[in-house]
C-alpha positions as a printed Julia matrix, in Angstrom:
324×3 Matrix{Float64}:
   8.18   12.59    5.12
   6.98   11.07    8.4
   6.88   14.18   10.57
   3.27   15.11    9.81
   2.1    11.52   10.15
   3.81   11.09   13.5
   2.31   14.35   14.78
  -1.12   13.18   13.62
  -0.82    9.88   15.47
   0.46   11.5    18.65
  -2.17   14.24   18.72
  -5.31   12.16   18.14
  -7.0     9.22   19.85
  -4.77    6.15   20.04
  -5.37    3.93   17.01
  -5.06    0.15   16.86
  -3.17   -1.67   14.13
  -3.39   -5.42   13.6
  -0.21   -7.35   12.89
  -1.13  -10.75   11.49
   2.26  -12.33   12.29
   2.46  -11.61   15.99
   5.4   -13.88   16.84
   7.63  -12.77   13.93
  10.81  -11.1    15.29
  10.68   -8.17   12.87
   7.07   -7.54   13.83
   7.83   -7.71   17.54
  10.73   -5.25   17.24
   8.58   -2.77   15.3
   5.55   -3.19   17.58
   7.63   -2.61   20.7
   9.08    0.55   19.2
   5.69    1.83   17.98
   4.19    1.49   21.44
   7.25    2.93   23.14
   7.1     5.95   20.79
   3.43    6.44   21.74
   2.21    6.21   18.12
  -0.36    3.41   18.23
  -1.5     0.26   19.98
  -0.22   -2.87   18.22
  -2.6    -5.84   18.13
  -0.51   -8.99   17.76
  -2.27  -12.08   16.42
  -1.19  -15.55   17.42
  -0.69  -17.86   20.36
  -0.01  -15.69   23.43
   2.62  -18.03   24.89
   4.49  -18.19   21.59
   4.35  -14.43   21.13
   5.58  -13.71   24.65
   8.37  -16.31   24.34
   9.52  -14.87   21.03
   9.46  -11.32   22.46
  11.53  -12.39   25.46
  13.98  -14.31   23.3
  14.6   -11.2    21.17
  14.6    -8.73   24.07
  11.49   -6.87   22.88
   9.16   -5.57   25.62
   5.53   -5.84   24.47
   3.66   -5.08   27.69
   1.64   -2.3    25.99
   0.62   -4.44   23.01
  -2.64   -6.35   22.78
  -2.37  -10.06   22.01
  -5.32  -11.8    20.38
  -5.43  -15.54   19.67
  -7.73  -16.32   16.7
  -8.06  -19.88   18.0
  -9.36  -18.75   21.39
 -11.33  -15.61   20.53
 -14.4   -15.4    22.81
 -16.65  -13.71   20.24
 -15.78  -15.97   17.31
 -19.39  -16.97   16.63
 -20.45  -13.35   16.25
 -17.56  -12.91   13.85
 -18.64  -16.0    11.89
 -22.18  -14.63   11.58
 -20.89  -11.29   10.38
 -18.54  -12.89    7.88
 -21.35  -15.04    6.42
 -23.36  -11.82    6.02
 -20.47   -9.99    4.37
 -19.7   -12.86    1.98
 -23.39  -12.94    0.92
 -23.78  -16.65    0.45
 -20.35  -17.25   -1.06
 -19.15  -18.97    2.1
 -20.97  -21.18    4.58
 -20.7   -20.71    8.33
 -18.33  -23.7     8.53
 -16.16  -22.27    5.74
 -16.04  -18.91    7.49
 -15.19  -20.56   10.79
 -12.31  -22.41    9.13
 -11.04  -19.27    7.37
 -11.07  -17.31   10.63
  -8.51  -19.7    12.13
  -6.03  -18.02    9.75
  -4.65  -14.72   10.99
  -5.08  -12.89    7.69
  -8.84  -13.55    7.61
  -9.3   -13.12   11.35
  -7.37   -9.83   11.36
  -9.36   -8.47    8.4
 -12.65   -9.31   10.12
 -11.38   -7.65   13.3
 -10.94   -4.45   11.28
 -14.34   -4.94    9.61
 -16.05   -5.21   13.01
 -14.32   -2.15   14.47
 -11.86   -3.99   16.7
  -8.94   -2.27   15.03
  -8.34    0.66   12.67
  -6.13   -1.1    10.11
  -4.02   -4.12    9.33
  -0.45   -4.83    8.26
   0.66   -8.27    7.15
   2.74  -10.22    4.66
   6.17  -10.42    6.29
   6.02  -14.17    5.82
   3.33  -14.67    3.17
   2.36  -13.41   -0.26
   0.67  -10.19   -1.28
  -2.28  -12.25   -2.51
  -2.85  -13.6     1.0
  -3.2   -10.04    2.27
  -5.23   -8.7    -0.63
  -7.7   -11.61   -0.99
  -9.3   -11.24    2.48
  -9.36   -7.47    2.04
 -11.21   -7.73   -1.26
 -13.67  -10.27    0.12
 -14.37   -8.55    3.45
 -13.33   -4.87    3.43
 -14.08   -4.43   -0.28
 -13.59   -1.42   -2.51
 -14.69    2.0    -1.32
 -17.54    3.77   -3.14
 -16.42    4.97   -6.54
 -13.59    2.41   -6.82
 -13.79   -0.71   -8.95
 -10.31   -2.11   -8.28
  -7.66   -2.23   -5.59
  -4.32   -0.95   -6.79
  -1.0    -0.2    -5.15
   1.72    2.41   -5.06
   5.22    2.73   -3.67
   6.62    5.88   -2.13
  10.26    6.15   -3.15
  12.42    8.27   -0.84
  16.09    9.26   -0.93
  17.95   11.73    1.26
  20.43   13.95   -0.57
  22.59   16.97    0.16
  19.82   19.04   -1.48
  17.12   17.6     0.74
  14.6    14.8     0.43
  13.64   13.33   -2.96
  10.15   11.79   -3.08
   8.48    9.98   -5.97
   5.46    7.73   -6.35
   5.34    4.61   -8.56
   2.25    2.51   -9.43
   0.97   -0.12   -9.92
   3.93   -2.33   -9.03
   2.26   -5.1    -7.04
  -1.43   -5.8    -7.69
  -2.84   -5.42  -11.22
  -1.01   -7.6   -13.75
  -1.97   -5.86  -16.95
  -4.43   -3.01  -16.27
  -6.73   -2.02  -19.09
  -7.49    1.57  -20.07
 -10.25    1.97  -17.44
  -8.06    0.52  -14.74
  -5.14    2.77  -15.64
  -7.39    5.8   -15.25
  -8.46    4.62  -11.77
  -4.85    3.83  -10.8
  -3.82    7.37  -11.73
  -6.63    8.96   -9.71
  -5.94    6.84   -6.61
  -2.18    7.29   -6.89
  -2.51   11.04   -7.11
  -4.53   10.98   -3.89
  -1.83    8.9    -2.24
   0.83   11.36   -3.41
  -1.03   14.24   -1.81
  -1.25   12.38    1.49
   2.55   12.34    1.54
   2.84   16.02    0.72
   3.68   15.42   -2.93
   2.1    17.71   -5.52
   1.48   15.09   -8.2
   2.79   15.53  -11.72
   1.73   12.29  -13.34
   3.47   10.53  -16.21
   1.92    7.48  -17.83
   4.97    5.55  -18.91
   5.62    3.55  -22.08
   8.39    2.66  -24.51
   6.95    5.43  -26.68
   6.79    9.21  -26.22
   3.74   10.97  -27.61
   3.44    8.82  -30.72
   7.05    7.87  -31.37
   6.22    4.13  -31.07
   3.27    1.94  -31.92
   1.52   -1.07  -30.41
  -1.44   -2.13  -28.29
   0.3    -1.21  -25.04
   1.11    2.25  -26.34
  -2.46    2.77  -27.48
  -3.79    1.74  -24.07
  -1.55    4.19  -22.22
  -2.23    7.03  -24.67
  -6.0     6.58  -24.51
  -5.95    6.51  -20.7
  -3.87    9.7   -20.68
  -6.28   11.4   -23.1
  -9.25   10.54  -20.9
  -7.53   11.91  -17.84
  -6.65   15.17  -19.6
 -10.33   15.64  -20.44
 -11.33   15.35  -16.75
 -10.05   18.83  -15.77
  -8.09   17.43  -12.84
  -6.29   19.58  -10.27
  -2.94   18.03  -11.22
  -1.15   17.66  -14.58
  -1.1    14.37  -16.49
   0.66   13.41  -19.68
   1.4    10.31  -21.67
   2.49    8.23  -23.2
   6.02    9.13  -22.08
   9.26    7.23  -21.94
  10.91    7.45  -18.53
  13.77    9.66  -19.69
  11.34   12.13  -21.23
   9.24   12.12  -18.07
  12.2    12.6   -15.73
  14.93   14.59  -17.52
  14.34   18.25  -18.42
  17.01   18.0   -21.1
  15.42   14.99  -22.79
  11.95   16.5   -22.39
  12.93   19.51  -24.47
  13.7    17.21  -27.37
  11.05   14.48  -27.0
   8.08   16.3   -25.49
   8.43   20.1   -25.8
   5.49   21.92  -24.26
   4.41   18.99  -22.08
   3.1    20.05  -18.65
   4.7    16.94  -17.1
   7.73   15.88  -19.14
  11.0    16.61  -17.42
   9.36   17.24  -14.02
   7.23   14.18  -13.29
   7.18   12.87   -9.74
   4.38   10.28  -10.04
   5.01    7.43  -12.47
   2.32    5.04  -13.72
   3.57    1.85  -15.34
   1.69    0.06  -18.12
   1.82   -3.33  -16.39
   3.15   -5.09  -13.32
   6.25   -6.38  -15.1
   7.47   -2.86  -15.82
   6.33   -1.55  -12.46
   7.88   -4.22  -10.27
  11.19   -4.13  -12.15
  11.21   -0.32  -12.22
  10.74    0.33   -8.54
  13.25   -2.35   -7.56
  15.88   -0.85   -9.9
  15.3     2.52   -8.25
  15.53    0.86   -4.8
  18.69   -1.13   -5.4
  20.69    0.9    -7.91
  19.35    4.33   -7.01
  19.47    3.59   -3.26
  15.91    4.75   -2.68
  13.9     3.58    0.28
  10.72    1.94   -1.01
   7.59    2.19    1.16
   4.81   -0.09    0.06
   2.93   -1.56   -1.53
   0.39    0.92   -0.25
  -3.03   -0.53   -1.13
  -5.43    1.96   -2.73
  -9.19    1.83   -3.19
 -10.14   -0.14   -0.05
 -12.71    0.85    2.57
 -10.11    0.57    5.35
  -6.3     0.84    5.54
  -4.84   -2.59    4.94
  -1.29   -2.89    3.7
   1.13   -5.56    2.65
   4.77   -6.0     3.68
   7.56   -7.28    1.52
   8.81  -10.68    2.71
  12.28   -9.15    2.59
  11.38   -6.27    4.93
  13.34   -5.39    8.03
  11.99   -4.15   11.36
  12.52   -0.49   10.45
  10.47   -0.95    7.26
   7.71   -2.58    9.32
   7.79    0.37   11.73
   7.48    2.92    8.91
   4.74    0.99    7.06
   2.8     0.77   10.33
   2.96    4.56   10.65
   1.78    4.97    7.03
  -1.05    2.47    7.4
  -2.37    3.92   10.65
  -2.11    7.51    9.46
  -4.2     6.64    6.39
  -7.21    5.87    8.59
């Protein structure tokens, strides 16, 4: 899965990726490895003495990394002025100056002002603390109304690599019909970036009318709208997971469906189902879960799980930088 991304990063101009938790041991290990592998230039935020001491304590050479201290940034006033402009009167200069003392806001503004190509954070704080500055400063790209997320699920088998996409498992609590449509379109784009030819199933506890309820209606209506768009990938719904995944079940529950029994991109009706679903696949199915990959933003900014290890940080850094 990563071969093409690694080749892209090695062949082009060196890109910079901000790590908001510069002194965190998992971040330091990943950053050292990323620079050593000649993939990108890590930009570590925090107190330089603390970062260097932590790197030495954990035996991680970071000589090739940039270290930026938000509390001693020489161009902070220019950043404040730009942030006031971006926030369009919603924050005063003093409020912006205070926010920029926090690495999540400072790092996001660094990306906004061209000082880095992307950002990766959240090893020690919540998804909301990564997403909020991104929404306020980077904002949605043209044509997008929401930010959503997806997870790439990967498992190596004797038959080769299994890859699936699951969304939205981290951002939108209970997406409405319009939001489900946008989540599908963005998730299909993400799938293609990872070499997956998307076959999209909108999931439910009902398959093509077998159950009733508001949630079922929402999923069905979103699927119908997508089918009318003449997309370059197949979509169907509402589908139960077994009908979407199993060819045997699909023959009984959804005969003739262009997706049932062969889906590789799964759209959940709400965050409860999505978050539970991907974690079941991760823990019981022994899939690696890469994400949440944020979709719909003007720049690549991604969130880490607080339970991540250094290898997951390394791989998410490759994903985030390659999305630039």
